[in-house]
C-alpha positions as CSV (number, residue, x, y, z in Angstrom):
1,M,144.4,96.3,119.4
2,N,140.7,96.9,120.3
3,T,139.9,98.4,116.9
4,Q,137.3,98.0,114.2
5,V,138.4,97.5,110.6
6,V,136.0,98.7,107.9
7,G,136.6,98.6,104.2
8,V,135.0,101.4,102.0
9,S,134.8,101.3,98.3
10,V,132.9,103.1,95.6
11,D,131.7,99.8,94.3
12,S,128.1,98.7,94.7
13,I,126.9,96.6,97.7
14,F,126.4,93.7,95.3
15,T,130.0,93.9,94.0
16,L,131.3,94.2,97.6
17,S,129.3,91.1,98.6
18,V,130.9,89.0,95.8
19,F,134.4,90.4,96.7
20,A,133.9,89.6,100.4
21,Q,132.8,86.0,99.5
22,T,135.6,85.5,97.0
23,Y,138.4,86.6,99.3
24,N,136.8,85.5,102.6
25,I,136.8,89.1,104.0
26,Q,135.9,89.0,107.7
27,F,135.2,92.7,108.3
28,P,132.4,95.0,107.0
29,L,132.7,96.4,103.5
30,L,130.7,99.6,103.0
31,S,129.6,101.0,99.7
32,D,130.4,104.7,99.1
33,F,128.6,104.5,95.8
34,N,127.9,108.2,95.7
35,K,131.6,108.9,96.4
36,K,131.0,111.4,99.2
37,V,133.2,109.7,101.8
38,S,136.1,109.0,99.3
39,R,135.9,112.6,98.2
40,A,135.8,114.0,101.7
41,Y,138.9,112.1,102.7
42,G,140.8,113.0,99.6
43,A,140.9,109.4,98.4
44,L,139.1,109.7,95.1
45,H,140.6,109.8,91.6
46,D,138.3,112.1,89.7
47,T,139.8,110.7,86.5
48,W,142.1,107.7,86.7
49,V,144.1,108.5,83.5
50,A,145.9,105.2,83.3
51,W,142.7,103.3,82.7
52,G,140.3,106.0,81.6
53,Y,138.0,105.4,84.6
54,K,136.2,108.2,86.5
55,G,135.5,108.3,90.2
56,V,137.7,105.4,91.4
57,S,138.9,105.3,95.0
58,K,142.6,105.4,95.8
59,R,144.1,102.7,98.0
60,A,144.1,104.4,101.4
61,V,144.3,103.8,105.1
62,F,142.7,106.0,107.8
63,V,143.0,105.7,111.5
64,I,140.1,107.4,113.3
65,D,139.9,107.5,117.0
66,S,136.8,106.9,119.2
67,R,136.0,110.7,119.1
68,W,136.0,110.5,115.2
69,I,139.3,112.5,115.0
70,L,141.5,111.5,112.1
71,R,144.8,110.4,113.6
72,Y,146.6,108.9,110.6
73,K,146.2,109.0,106.8
74,W,148.0,107.2,104.0
75,A,146.9,107.2,100.3
76,T,148.5,106.3,97.1
77,D,147.8,106.9,93.4
78,A,149.2,103.4,92.5
79,P,146.8,100.6,93.5
80,S,149.7,98.1,93.5
81,N,151.3,99.9,96.5
82,E,150.7,98.3,99.9
83,P,150.3,100.6,102.9
84,P,153.1,100.9,105.4
85,Y,151.7,98.4,107.9
86,D,154.3,99.3,110.5
87,E,153.1,103.0,110.4
88,V,149.5,101.9,110.7
89,T,150.3,99.7,113.6
90,A,152.2,102.5,115.3
91,A,149.3,104.9,114.8
92,L,146.9,102.4,116.3
93,A,149.1,101.8,119.3
94,K,148.9,105.6,120.1
95,L,145.2,105.5,120.5
């Protein structure tokens, strides 16, 4: 679909490197270790009560067009929830 997939996580670059190798991830994984991006996009749990963690990213999908305009957003508080892939595909098709 002529797109670029990028993963963003608050984990360190070292953790992301191990994750990418373990799961054979074939797209870039970027570290948002200072949590600025996750916070700006509303995808940060300030406190994740269920586990007692602080500053954990939510599972989220963002479609951003070539002019850096946000065209689609999906985020969940439950990390076990998968994104609605049909909605993501439809948002990408509109670009």
